[in-house]
N, C-alpha and C positions, 0 to 999 in steps of 0.2 A: 513459400506463402501459404500453402496448406498447414505447415506447422503453427504459423502464426495465428491462423484462423481458429485452429483447434484450440491452441493454448489460451487465445483471448475469450474464448467463450467460457472457458474453466474459470477464469479468473473473473469474468463478470458475475458467474453465478456464485462464486465463494465469497463475493465482496459484500454481499446481502442486498443489491440492489433489486434482483429478481425474486429471491426466495429469503424470508427471514433467517437471520445468521442464529438464533437462538433454536430453531427447528433443525440446524444442520448437525452433523455428528463433531464430537469434541475435537477430532484430529483435524476437520477442515477448517474448524474455528480458530485453533490454533495456527494452520498454514494461512489462514488469511489474514493474520495481524502482520505478516512479513510483506504483505503486498500493499505497496501505497494507494492503491486503487480503493482500499477499504477505508482509510481514513478520509480519502478525497470524497469520495461519493457520500459517506455520512455528513460531512462538512456542507457539502454544496446542498444537500437535502436540507439541513437544518437552517442556513442562511438564507436560501432562496424560495424553498417550498414552504418552510414553516415560519419565515419572516422573524427569524430569532436574531439576536445580536451577535456580533462577532465573539463577545466574550462566552457565549453559549458553546463556542465552537473551539474553546481553548485545548480540551482534550485531543481533539482530531488534529490541531494545530501541532501542539505538541509532539504527537505520534509521528505525524510527517516530520518534523524536524529530526527526531531521533533516529528514524529511518534513513533520511539524507546523512545524517552522520555516519551511520553504520556503514551504509552501502559506499559512502566517500573514503571512509578509511579501508574498508576493505578492497576497493578498486584502487586505492592508492599503493596498497600493500602488493597487489597483483602485478601492476605495473612496475613496481620497483624491483620486484622479484623476476619478472620477465626481462627488464631492460636495466639491469643496476648501472651501466655506464652513462646513461642519459639523465638520471635523475641525482 
């Protein structure tokens, strides 16, 4: 439980919701692209807080779809490797 609390704080801060992402070091900016939380928070801020249309969130939606595809393929490969006779 403690590990989840500590890691969730790091994910929240690296997503750009608490601190602007452009002020973070480049390493953290690159790392935050691989966290779905980053695209989700940006999209929610644009849709609900800035009252932008859904088309303004196309980049964030595409990023979430790409991450879902990448993590889906990686998950499939791990399961296939671990349980080769069941797939």
